[in-house]
N, C-alpha and C positions, 0 to 999 in steps of 0.2 A: 572412526569419527570423521565426518566431512568437514573440510575447510571452506566449503561454499556457503557464504552467508546469504540468507534470504533477503531480497530487497524489500519485501513486505513484512518485515519482522514486527512492526508495531501492532497490527491487528492480530497477529498470531500470539505474541506475548500477552496481549490484553484478552486473549481468548474470545475475540469478537468474530473472527473467521477462522477457517481451518484449511489445511493442505496436507494431503497424504504423503507428500515428499519431504515434509519438514519435521524436524524434531528439536526440542529445546535442549540446549547444552549449557552447562555452567562453565564459564571461563574466568580468568582473573578479574576481568572487568564486570562480571555479572552474567546474567542470562543472555543468551543469543539464540537465534534460530538458524539451524544448519539445514541445508538442502542436500538431498541425496542424489540428485540427478543434474549433471552439468548442463545438458542441452536445455532442460526445462528452466534451470536457473538463468541461463542466458536470455531466454525468452522473457522471463519475469523481469530481469534486469533492464532489458530494452524498454519494456512498457513502463516500468517504475520510473526510469530516467525521464521519459517523455512526460509523464504525468507531473513529476516534480518540477521539471523545467517550465512547463506551460502554466501550471497552476500557481507557482511562485510568482511569475510575471503578472498573472491576472489578479493576484492578491496584493500586488505592489511590493514584493520582496525580491531579493536576489539570492542566489545560492552562495551564501557567505556564512561560514560557521560562526563568525563573530556577530553577525547582524540578524540572522534568521533564528527565531526561537525553535528549539527542538520540538516543542509541542506542536508547532505548525507543520513540521515535517511528518509527525505522527498523524495529524489530522488529514494531511494530503494523502497518506497511504490508505487510511481507513475510508475517507470520503471519496477519494479517487476510485477505489475499488467498488464502492457503493454506486457511484455514478456509472461506472462501466457495466455493472450488473443491471441497473435500471435500463440503460441504453440497450444492452444485449437482449434482455428478456422482456422489455417493454412492460415493466411492472414497477410499482412503488414498494413492494415487499421485498426486502433484501435479506437473503439467506445464502451465505457463501460457505458451502461445505468443502469446496475445493478451489482454492485460488488458481491452481495450475489449470484446471478445466476451463475456468473463466478466461484466463490469459490465452489459452489455446484457441478458444472460440473467437475471441477478439482478433487474434493474429490471423487465423484462418479466413475470417471474413474480410480482413483489411491488412494484407501482408506489409504494406508500406506504412501502416498506422497513420494515414493521412486523412481519413474520413471520420475520425472519432470526434464527436462534438464536445471537446474538453471544456469549453467555456460553460457548458451546461452543468458541469460538475462542481462549480464554485459554490453553489448553494449546498451541495452535499458535504463539502469540506467545512463550510461555516457551521453546519448543523451538528458536527461531531462534538460530543461532550466526553472529554477524557476523564477517567477516574482519578481522583486525587490520590497521591501516594502517601501523604502524611496528613494527619489532622492538624488544624491550626491550634496553637496553644492559646488559651483564654487568659 
């Protein structure tokens, strides 16, 4: 079992997107997504950190566990990947069967990750609708 935690766990746990290098593991804290490849995990981590940092700022938040809603971090993962997909493939139809393939394509095209139009992904983040985990009591 791998100890590498996937930085894009939210869309994988929600089964919105997929990745051939990831698998769900159950730990004391609940379900997590483990990555089986250290090099690919580092690439994903690098891109995920950039998306989170930039999108939090653009949405008026800071990276603070006490101030930033967990749901926003989930939306950034899902919407950030959707924005990357739309940017990379020049389409509005988002189907991500391999997060790793998308990450590799983005990094191969822009190794410094300096040309990605992250500001364009704000709309994708805002459009994410997370599934409710519990029903409201009436």
